[in-house]
N, CA, C and O of each residue as an XYZ file, in Angstrom:
416
protein
N      24.543    -57.303    -33.065
C      23.141    -57.130    -32.884
C      22.806    -55.798    -33.566
O      23.499    -54.794    -33.403
N      21.724    -55.834    -34.329
C      21.298    -54.601    -35.076
C      20.019    -54.140    -34.389
O      19.096    -54.914    -34.134
N      20.012    -52.814    -34.097
C      18.846    -52.228    -33.437
C      18.331    -51.043    -34.242
O      19.075    -50.095    -34.495
N      17.105    -51.087    -34.635
C      16.501    -49.962    -35.453
C      15.380    -49.284    -34.714
O      14.704    -48.425    -35.280
N      15.159    -49.644    -33.457
C      14.052    -49.130    -32.656
C      14.008    -47.627    -32.469
O      12.939    -47.056    -32.253
N      15.127    -47.003    -32.548
C      15.175    -45.538    -32.232
C      15.028    -44.637    -33.486
O      15.041    -43.408    -33.413
N      14.884    -45.343    -34.659
C      14.658    -44.553    -35.911
C      15.895    -44.531    -36.752
O      15.850    -44.003    -37.863
N      16.979    -45.061    -36.305
C      18.259    -45.197    -37.025
C      18.824    -46.581    -36.752
O      18.371    -47.296    -35.858
N      19.828    -46.938    -37.549
C      20.412    -48.270    -37.359
C      21.636    -48.076    -36.436
O      22.464    -47.179    -36.597
N      21.670    -49.006    -35.451
C      22.776    -49.047    -34.507
C      23.225    -50.500    -34.421
O      22.407    -51.380    -34.154
N      24.490    -50.764    -34.640
C      24.982    -52.137    -34.588
C      25.937    -52.241    -33.348
O      26.862    -51.446    -33.183
N      25.672    -53.214    -32.532
C      26.504    -53.502    -31.384
C      27.643    -54.350    -31.837
O      27.414    -55.439    -32.363
N      28.845    -53.918    -31.664
C      30.079    -54.626    -32.054
C      30.504    -55.592    -30.897
O      30.911    -56.728    -31.140
N      30.396    -55.117    -29.692
C      30.782    -55.968    -28.536
C      29.969    -55.434    -27.347
O      30.117    -54.268    -26.981
N      29.146    -56.237    -26.762
C      28.317    -55.795    -25.658
C      28.887    -56.034    -24.279
O      28.346    -55.543    -23.288
N      29.957    -56.771    -24.205
C      30.578    -57.131    -22.970
C      32.076    -56.875    -23.033
O      32.828    -57.805    -23.323
N      32.545    -55.663    -22.777
C      33.940    -55.358    -23.060
C      34.462    -54.337    -22.033
O      33.713    -53.768    -21.239
N      35.727    -54.148    -22.091
C      36.441    -53.115    -21.319
C      36.735    -51.960    -22.179
O      36.612    -52.022    -23.403
N      37.155    -50.815    -21.500
C      37.451    -49.618    -22.245
C      38.577    -49.818    -23.210
O      38.591    -49.244    -24.299
N      39.561    -50.665    -22.794
C      40.706    -50.912    -23.729
C      40.294    -51.579    -25.054
O      40.926    -51.400    -26.095
N      39.237    -52.331    -24.962
C      38.674    -52.947    -26.180
C      38.178    -51.873    -27.208
O      38.289    -52.038    -28.423
N      37.651    -50.820    -26.661
C      37.193    -49.736    -27.510
C      38.394    -49.156    -28.288
O      38.287    -48.897    -29.487
N      39.516    -48.956    -27.613
C      40.684    -48.380    -28.281
C      41.227    -49.404    -29.309
O      41.693    -49.004    -30.375
N      41.174    -50.645    -29.018
C      41.668    -51.673    -30.003
C      40.813    -51.747    -31.218
O      41.319    -51.907    -32.329
N      39.512    -51.632    -31.036
C      38.574    -51.649    -32.124
C      38.755    -50.310    -32.902
O      38.796    -50.356    -34.132
N      38.854    -49.248    -32.317
C      39.113    -47.966    -33.012
C      40.419    -48.059    -33.817
O      40.515    -47.553    -34.936
N      41.409    -48.712    -33.225
C      42.734    -48.851    -33.957
C      42.522    -49.728    -35.199
O      43.119    -49.444    -36.237
N      41.695    -50.783    -35.132
C      41.405    -51.564    -36.345
C      40.717    -50.691    -37.387
O      41.096    -50.742    -38.557
N      39.744    -49.911    -37.017
C      39.095    -49.067    -37.979
C      40.117    -48.144    -38.636
O      40.083    -47.927    -39.848
N      41.001    -47.619    -37.847
C      42.005    -46.675    -38.320
C      43.026    -47.315    -39.286
O      43.308    -46.778    -40.358
N      43.574    -48.483    -38.874
C      44.665    -49.115    -39.647
C      44.145    -49.944    -40.798
O      44.725    -49.896    -41.882
N      43.036    -50.732    -40.609
C      42.570    -51.630    -41.669
C      41.633    -50.881    -42.609
O      41.653    -51.161    -43.808
N      40.848    -49.985    -42.153
C      39.855    -49.296    -43.033
C      40.213    -47.869    -43.296
O      39.414    -47.146    -43.891
N      41.360    -47.430    -42.889
C      41.860    -46.058    -43.131
C      40.877    -44.966    -42.684
O      40.663    -43.955    -43.352
N      40.301    -45.239    -41.518
C      39.333    -44.276    -40.912
C      40.068    -43.187    -40.181
O      41.048    -43.473    -39.492
N      39.643    -41.958    -40.300
C      40.247    -40.868    -39.547
C      39.130    -40.374    -38.636
O      38.001    -40.133    -39.062
N      39.490    -40.237    -37.385
C      38.448    -39.825    -36.411
C      38.475    -38.263    -36.371
O      39.525    -37.658    -36.150
N      37.375    -37.680    -36.575
C      37.280    -36.232    -36.695
C      37.129    -35.571    -35.315
O      37.746    -34.538    -35.055
N      36.348    -36.136    -34.471
C      36.166    -35.600    -33.170
C      36.033    -36.663    -32.169
O      35.376    -37.675    -32.410
N      36.668    -36.458    -30.991
C      36.603    -37.450    -29.930
C      36.131    -36.819    -28.698
O      36.629    -35.777    -28.272
N      35.108    -37.484    -28.083
C      34.533    -37.035    -26.856
C      34.559    -38.127    -25.827
O      33.960    -39.187    -26.005
N      35.261    -37.860    -24.740
C      35.430    -38.824    -23.639
C      34.764    -38.290    -22.360
O      34.847    -37.109    -22.022
N      34.118    -39.203    -21.692
C      33.445    -38.771    -20.435
C      33.957    -39.690    -19.264
O      33.215    -40.563    -18.813
N      35.138    -39.504    -18.809
C      35.672    -40.078    -17.634
C      35.601    -41.623    -17.670
O      35.250    -42.248    -16.669
N      35.927    -42.223    -18.803
C      35.994    -43.693    -18.931
C      34.622    -44.436    -18.820
O      34.588    -45.662    -18.719
N      33.525    -43.692    -18.840
C      32.228    -44.439    -18.886
C      31.545    -44.321    -20.203
O      30.788    -45.214    -20.583
N      31.781    -43.247    -20.926
C      31.258    -43.105    -22.293
C      32.183    -42.350    -23.143
O      32.753    -41.331    -22.753
N      32.336    -42.896    -24.392
C      33.275    -42.256    -25.366
C      32.531    -42.340    -26.751
O      31.855    -43.310    -27.095
N      32.737    -41.213    -27.499
C      32.191    -41.144    -28.852
C      33.376    -40.688    -29.727
O      34.131    -39.779    -29.379
N      33.495    -41.371    -30.880
C      34.488    -40.923    -31.934
C      33.691    -40.764    -33.194
O      33.052    -41.722    -33.630
N      33.696    -39.592    -33.807
C      33.097    -39.346    -35.120
C      34.033    -39.744    -36.257
O      35.243    -39.537    -36.166
N      33.495    -40.299    -37.297
C      34.272    -40.623    -38.486
C      33.361    -40.619    -39.696
O      32.134    -40.664    -39.611
N      34.049    -40.563    -40.832
C      33.273    -40.611    -42.113
C      33.669    -41.893    -42.819
O      34.837    -42.277    -42.884
N      32.622    -42.543    -43.352
C      32.832    -43.731    -44.157
C      31.959    -43.718    -45.423
O      30.733    -43.817    -45.360
N      32.611    -43.599    -46.526
C      31.945    -43.570    -47.874
C      30.888    -42.464    -47.884
O      29.758    -42.674    -48.327
N      31.271    -41.287    -47.391
C      30.371    -40.129    -47.409
C      29.359    -40.039    -46.313
O      28.618    -39.058    -46.247
N      29.292    -41.040    -45.432
C      28.342    -41.019    -44.308
C      29.103    -40.700    -43.041
O      30.175    -41.248    -42.786
N      28.516    -39.778    -42.227
C      29.063    -39.401    -40.939
C      28.531    -40.349    -39.909
O      27.325    -40.431    -39.673
N      29.460    -41.078    -39.287
C      29.077    -42.146    -38.309
C      29.812    -41.925    -37.046
O      30.715    -41.092    -36.980
N      29.435    -42.672    -36.013
C      30.060    -42.611    -34.699
C      30.289    -44.069    -34.165
O      29.467    -44.970    -34.334
N      31.424    -44.211    -33.536
C      31.672    -45.395    -32.793
C      31.532    -44.975    -31.256
O      32.075    -43.955    -30.831
N      30.851    -45.733    -30.536
C      30.470    -45.313    -29.239
C      30.842    -46.454    -28.195
O      30.640    -47.640    -28.455
N      31.367    -46.046    -27.068
C      31.601    -46.965    -25.988
C      30.834    -46.523    -24.755
O      30.852    -45.341    -24.412
N      30.181    -47.418    -24.100
C      29.512    -47.172    -22.828
C      29.838    -48.320    -21.924
O      29.783    -49.475    -22.345
N      30.175    -48.035    -20.696
C      30.565    -49.041    -19.771
C      29.518    -50.063    -19.560
O      29.859    -51.220    -19.312
N      28.242    -49.726    -19.641
C      27.136    -50.637    -19.469
C      26.602    -51.293    -20.748
O      26.025    -52.379    -20.691
N      26.795    -50.626    -21.917
C      26.187    -51.060    -23.157
C      27.195    -51.717    -24.127
O      26.802    -52.491    -25.000
N      28.500    -51.400    -23.966
C      29.493    -51.919    -24.870
C      29.850    -50.951    -25.979
O      29.793    -49.734    -25.805
N      30.228    -51.522    -27.151
C      30.711    -50.705    -28.282
C      29.660    -50.831    -29.381
O      29.196    -51.936    -29.666
N      29.285    -49.735    -29.989
C      28.322    -49.728    -31.113
C      28.700    -48.727    -32.150
O      29.526    -47.856    -31.873
N      28.148    -48.795    -33.327
C      28.336    -47.862    -34.385
C      26.916    -47.456    -34.822
O      26.022    -48.290    -34.965
N      26.746    -46.103    -35.032
C      25.466    -45.579    -35.541
C      25.718    -44.251    -36.255
O      26.783    -43.653    -36.104
N      24.763    -43.807    -37.011
C      24.868    -42.517    -37.755
C      24.910    -41.316    -36.851
O      24.169    -41.246    -35.870
N      25.742    -40.397    -37.156
C      25.813    -39.131    -36.343
C      24.523    -38.348    -36.446
O      24.128    -37.691    -35.484
N      23.866    -38.400    -37.569
C      22.605    -37.653    -37.803
C      21.417    -38.104    -36.988
O      20.399    -37.416    -36.912
N      21.558    -39.286    -36.368
C      20.413    -39.860    -35.552
C      19.068    -39.785    -36.247
O      18.879    -40.457    -37.261
N      18.141    -39.010    -35.759
C      16.790    -38.931    -36.333
C      16.761    -38.336    -37.721
O      15.759    -38.507    -38.416
N      17.800    -37.643    -38.173
C      17.825    -37.029    -39.513
C      18.635    -37.951    -40.479
O      19.143    -37.478    -41.496
N      18.747    -39.230    -40.163
C      19.515    -40.167    -40.830
C      18.996    -40.370    -42.280
O      17.806    -40.196    -42.543
N      19.893    -40.734    -43.202
C      19.527    -41.140    -44.573
C      19.603    -42.638    -44.619
O      20.194    -43.294    -43.762
N      18.968    -43.162    -45.674
C      19.019    -44.613    -45.952
C      20.465    -45.022    -46.145
O      20.889    -46.080    -45.681
N      21.215    -44.182    -46.830
C      22.638    -44.501    -47.085
C      23.434    -44.528    -45.786
O      24.295    -45.389    -45.606
N      23.167    -43.626    -44.913
C      23.866    -43.638    -43.585
C      23.616    -44.988    -42.871
O      24.553    -45.588    -42.344
N      22.326    -45.474    -42.854
C      21.988    -46.652    -42.217
C      22.715    -47.789    -42.879
O      23.253    -48.657    -42.192
N      22.749    -47.812    -44.236
C      23.422    -48.844    -44.982
C      24.862    -48.900    -44.683
O      25.431    -49.984    -44.553
N      25.519    -47.689    -44.561
C      26.959    -47.692    -44.298
C      27.239    -48.140    -42.865
O      28.326    -48.668    -42.628
N      26.339    -47.970    -41.889
C      26.512    -48.542    -40.542
C      26.615    -50.047    -40.628
O      27.483    -50.692    -40.039
N      25.639    -50.587    -41.430
C      25.633    -52.088    -41.572
C      26.933    -52.562    -42.257
O      27.554    -53.537    -41.836
N      27.325    -51.833    -43.336
C      28.516    -52.245    -44.099
C      29.756    -52.216    -43.246
O      30.425    -53.240    -43.108
N      30.081    -51.099    -42.679
C      31.345    -51.006    -41.918
C      31.295    -51.892    -40.661
O      32.318    -52.437    -40.245
N      30.140    -52.029    -40.076
C      30.045    -52.938    -38.883
C      30.275    -54.371    -39.284
O      30.997    -55.091    -38.594
N      29.689    -54.809    -40.370
C      29.912    -56.195    -40.883
C      31.323    -56.422    -41.222
O      31.872    -57.469    -40.877
N      31.953    -55.498    -41.883
C      33.380    -55.614    -42.216
C      34.286    -55.643    -40.939
O      35.256    -56.393    -40.824
N      33.891    -54.793    -40.041
C      34.714    -54.695    -38.785
C      34.565    -55.956    -37.982
O      35.572    -56.451    -37.475
N      33.378    -56.517    -37.825
C      33.172    -57.733    -37.104
C      33.953    -58.897    -37.714
O      34.557    -59.702    -37.004
N      33.925    -58.968    -39.043
C      34.694    -59.980    -39.774
C      36.173    -59.871    -39.515
O      36.857    -60.864    -39.270
N      36.649    -58.662    -39.571
C      38.095    -58.422    -39.271
C      38.446    -58.784    -37.879
O      39.472    -59.425    -37.652
N      37.624    -58.395    -36.912
C      37.885    -58.710    -35.542
C      37.854    -60.262    -35.326
O      38.669    -60.789    -34.569
N      36.955    -60.951    -35.964
C      36.873    -62.433    -35.899
C      38.163    -63.010    -36.485
O      38.756    -63.914    -35.897
N      38.604    -62.495    -37.641
C      39.862    -62.999    -38.250
C      41.071    -62.775    -37.319
O      41.971    -63.610    -37.229
N      41.059    -61.632    -36.639
C      42.205    -61.308    -35.772
C      42.204    -62.216    -34.491
O      43.257    -62.703    -34.080
N      41.074    -62.419    -33.909
C      40.967    -63.130    -32.657
C      40.706    -64.625    -32.886
O      40.968    -65.426    -31.988
N      40.192    -65.030    -34.079
C      39.989    -66.453    -34.303
C      38.687    -66.953    -33.650
O      38.421    -68.155    -33.629
N      37.877    -66.014    -33.116
C      36.613    -66.413    -32.534
C      35.391    -65.855    -33.222
O      34.266    -66.133    -32.805
C-alpha cells in the first residue's frame, strides 16, 4: 500500500506481522540489495527505525507493532521527488523478492 497523505511517500511492506518479520525483511535488504543500515533505533519491541541509503536517497524502514513494516524517506516533509521515487523503487523490488522467497 502506498500512502502520500503526509506529504511524502510511504510504502507498507507488511501490515500484519511480528517483530521477527522486521528482522527478516531487513536481512533481505542487507543481503539481496547490499543495504547498510546507518543508524538503528529500537523502542522496546513496539517501534523500530533503521536508516539506510539507496541510490543516494536517505530512507528508513520502520516497524510498529500496530502498523506493520513500511519504508519512507528520512527527510519527511523536506523530501525530494527522487527520494519518493526511490521509496517506490526499493519497496517494489523488496516486495517482489519477498514474494519470490515465500511463494505468496
